[in-house]
Residue, then its C-alpha position, 0 to 999 in steps of 0.5 A: m145519215k151515214l156513220v163514219y165507219e160506213r163512209d167510202l173513204f176512197g177519196m180521202k185515201f187517194a188524197i193522202l197518196k197524192s202528196p209528193y213524197h207518197k207519189k215517190v214511194v208508190t212509184a218506187c214500189a210499183g217499179m220494184l214489182g213491175v206494175p203501174p203506179m195506179k194499180l199499186r195505189r188501188l191495192l194500197i187504198e183497198n187494203l190499208d187504213m188511213m193511218m197506215l197510208e199516212s205513215l207509208a213514206a216512213r215505213y218505206d224509209s224504215w225498210r230501206e234502212q233496216g229491212d231485208t238486210e241479207g240482200g239478194i232475192k228478198r231485197e229485190i222483191g221487197y219481201e219484208l217491205f210488202t209483208t211487214y212494213i207495208p203489208v199488202i201481200p200475204h206471206d204465202i204468196m211472197e214465199e211462193a215468189l221466193t221459191e219460184s225465183r230460187n228454182n229459176d236460177d235466182n231469177v228475180e223476174s220469175g218471182k215478180a211475175l208470180i206476185r203480179s199474177r196472184v195479186f194484180g191479175e193475169d199479167g199485172v199491167 
């Protein structure tokens, strides 16, 4: 007999992310990073517990209203969104992405490319 904490909860976590509003949030976040939604779903399932996944939509809405208020590059790469509100990207990688974007004449795509390579693999697709 497997204890609850030894069970593979992938199916239950995936079921949470299949709800209509969660799908919209995952699609919006994946679009922000430039990765397919399935890759982001996998990252969320592997790194977040079920309680955090349940509150994903509320966390996203909260970030839209209160997070990265200074705008600019931080807002476009979702600095606080992915480090504080939905913590799936380490601060050091986000800092590197921010620095990379600023070093390339405020080119947000260079920062996103760094995130994709560090978090999702080679090219993020």
